[in-house]
Every structure is written in C-alpha cells, then in structure tokens.
C-alpha positions in Angstrom: 7.6 16.6 24.2 8.1 15.1 27.6 10.8 12.5 28.5 8.2 9.6 29.3 6.5 9.9 26.0 10.1 9.9 24.1 11.1 7.0 25.8 7.9 5.2 24.7 8.0 6.5 21.1 11.7 5.2 21.2 10.6 1.7 22.6 7.9 1.5 19.9 10.5 2.6 17.1 12.8 -0.3 18.2 10.0 -2.9 18.3 9.0 -1.8 14.7 12.6 -2.1 13.5 12.9 -5.3 15.1 9.6 -6.7 13.6 10.8 -5.1 10.1 14.2 -7.0 10.6 12.2 -10.4 11.0 10.4 -9.9 7.6 13.7 -10.7 5.9 14.0 -14.1 4.4 15.5 -16.6 6.7 19.0 -17.7 5.8 18.0 -21.2 5.1 18.4 -20.8 1.4 14.6 -21.5 0.9 13.7 -18.9 -1.6 10.1 -19.6 -1.1 10.1 -19.2 2.6 6.7 -17.4 2.5 5.0 -20.0 0.4 6.4 -22.8 2.6 4.9 -21.2 5.6 1.6 -20.4 3.6 1.3 -23.9 2.6 1.8 -25.0 6.2 -0.7 -22.6 7.7 -3.3 -23.2 4.9 -3.8 -26.9 5.5 -4.8 -27.9 2.2 -6.9 -24.6 1.6 -6.4 -22.8 -1.7 -5.3 -19.1 -0.7 -2.8 -16.2 -1.8 -0.7 -14.5 0.5 0.1 -10.7 0.1 2.8 -9.2 2.3 5.0 -6.2 2.5 7.4 -4.1 4.6 7.7 -0.9 3.1 9.6 2.4 3.8 8.6 5.3 1.8 10.6 8.3 0.8 8.6 10.4 3.3 9.8 8.1 6.5 6.6 6.3 6.8 7.0 2.6 7.3 4.2 0.1 6.7 4.1 -3.6 7.6 1.3 -5.5 6.1 0.1 -9.0 5.5 -3.2 -10.4 4.3 -4.2 -14.1 3.3 -7.2 -14.4 1.1 -8.9 -17.6 0.6 -9.1 -18.1 -3.5 -12.5 -19.6 -3.4 -14.1 -16.3 -1.7 -12.5 -14.6 -4.8 -13.6 -16.9 -7.3 -17.2 -17.4 -6.2 -17.8 -13.7 -6.1 -18.6 -11.2 -8.9 -15.1 -10.4 -10.2 -16.5 -7.4 -11.7 -17.0 -5.9 -8.2 -13.2 -5.1 -8.5 -13.7 -3.2 -11.7 -14.1 0.4 -10.1 -10.8 0.0 -7.9 -9.0 -1.2 -10.8 -10.6 1.2 -13.2 -9.4 4.1 -11.1 -5.7 3.0 -11.4 -6.1 2.8 -15.1 -5.2 6.1 -16.0 -1.5 7.4 -16.5 -2.4 10.6 -14.5 -3.6 8.8 -11.6 -0.8 6.7 -11.3 1.7 9.7 -11.4 -0.7 11.3 -8.7 -0.2 8.0 -6.6 3.4 8.2 -7.3 3.9 11.8 -6.2 1.7 11.3 -3.1 3.8 8.1 -2.0 7.0 10.2 -2.6 5.6 13.0 0.0 4.0 15.5 -2.3 0.4 15.8 -0.6 -1.3 19.0 -1.6 -3.2 19.8 -4.7 -0.5 22.5 -5.3 2.5 20.1 -5.1 0.5 17.4 -7.0 -0.6 19.9 -9.8 2.8 20.3 -11.6 2.6 18.8 -15.2 -0.7 17.1 -14.7 -3.2 19.3 -16.6 -5.6 21.8 -15.7 -6.9 22.4 -12.0 -10.1 21.0 -13.1 -8.6 17.7 -14.5 -6.4 17.3 -11.4 -9.6 17.4 -8.9 -11.3 15.1 -11.3 -8.5 12.6 -11.0 -8.1 13.0 -7.4 -11.8 12.6 -6.5 -11.7 9.2 -8.7 -8.7 7.9 -6.4 -10.5 9.0 -3.4 -13.8 7.4 -4.3 -12.1 4.0 -5.2 -10.2 4.2 -1.8 -6.7 4.7 -3.2 -6.6 8.2 -1.4 -7.9 9.7 1.3 -8.2 13.7 1.6 -7.6 15.5 4.7 -9.6 18.7 6.1 -6.5 20.7 5.2 -6.6 19.8 1.6 -3.7 17.3 1.4 -3.8 13.8 0.3 -2.5 10.5 1.5 -2.6 6.9 0.5 -4.2 5.1 3.4 -1.9 2.9 5.4 -3.7 -0.4 4.6 -3.6 0.4 0.8 0.0 1.2 0.4 1.3 -2.4 0.3 -1.8 -3.6 -1.9 -1.1 -0.7 -4.2 2.6 -1.4 -4.6 1.7 -5.0 -4.8 -0.6 -4.4 -8.2 2.1 -2.2 -9.3 4.8 -4.8 -9.0 2.6 -7.6 -10.4 2.0 -5.1 -13.4 5.5 -5.5 -14.3 7.1 -2.3 -12.5 10.2 -3.8 -11.1 
C-alpha cells in the first residue's frame, strides 16, 4: 500500500472515530437527548428514530440513523413486514446471524451445531431472501451494512439486553 493511500485511510479512520465520539450523549444530563432533538426536527409530525453506532467483534464499524414517519407505517399494510420478521422467527436463524456478526462467515464455520448441511442452507437461503444476509461469490455470508443496526435494534427491543 503506498504512503498516499495509507494517509488517506488514516484520515478517514480519524474522521469516523470523531463521528463515533460525537454519537455519545451530551453531558447535559438530558437522558432523552435524542428524543429532544427528534421532536425539534419533526416539527409536530409523528415519527420514530432508529440510530446506532456499532463496533462488531470483527472490527467492522457501522454508524446508522433513520427517521420514519409513523403515518407511512400505519397507513401501509403491516402484513408486508411478515416475511422479514418471519425470517428472524427461528432460533437457528438467529444463531446464524449471531455467528455472522461475530465474524464466522463461511458455511463451514457456520455449520457447527446447527443440524445437517441441508438444514443449514435452508436457513441461510431464508435469511438471504429476507435481506438479513448477503452471500458472496466466494461462499461467505455477511449482514449487509445497512441492516446491522436495524437487526440489533429488533433484537434489543425483543428484550436482549
């Protein structure tokens, strides 16, 4: 790697670390600092905010934020969410996602203790189809970056703290 490219990567890493530090709650004592800011920006609209600053055991880091107007959600057909949620509604699939987030990415690494090869690929296909995993041409799996924080948000709201 040439010096110029290394310098660029170091600058980007420094900027990301600074952004991550900025995501910490302000020292104002306001435990609802995110809610206070959301209400200010929402200007009376009903919405929810999902946000996260995640460092995985693999060293991968994700900063993610999305504000969603609740009228758009409530006016839609809530049953449309069933396939994505159903893909998470199996203990083996949740274990697979946990292994992938922890850095085990190939089918061989994921297979340990999860049943037959056929069962493993069935569950992997379900997670890929629902968008919770993506498969590479080299036979490894990853949670797509934009799905890491939403996945952890769902798990946290399910009581896993």
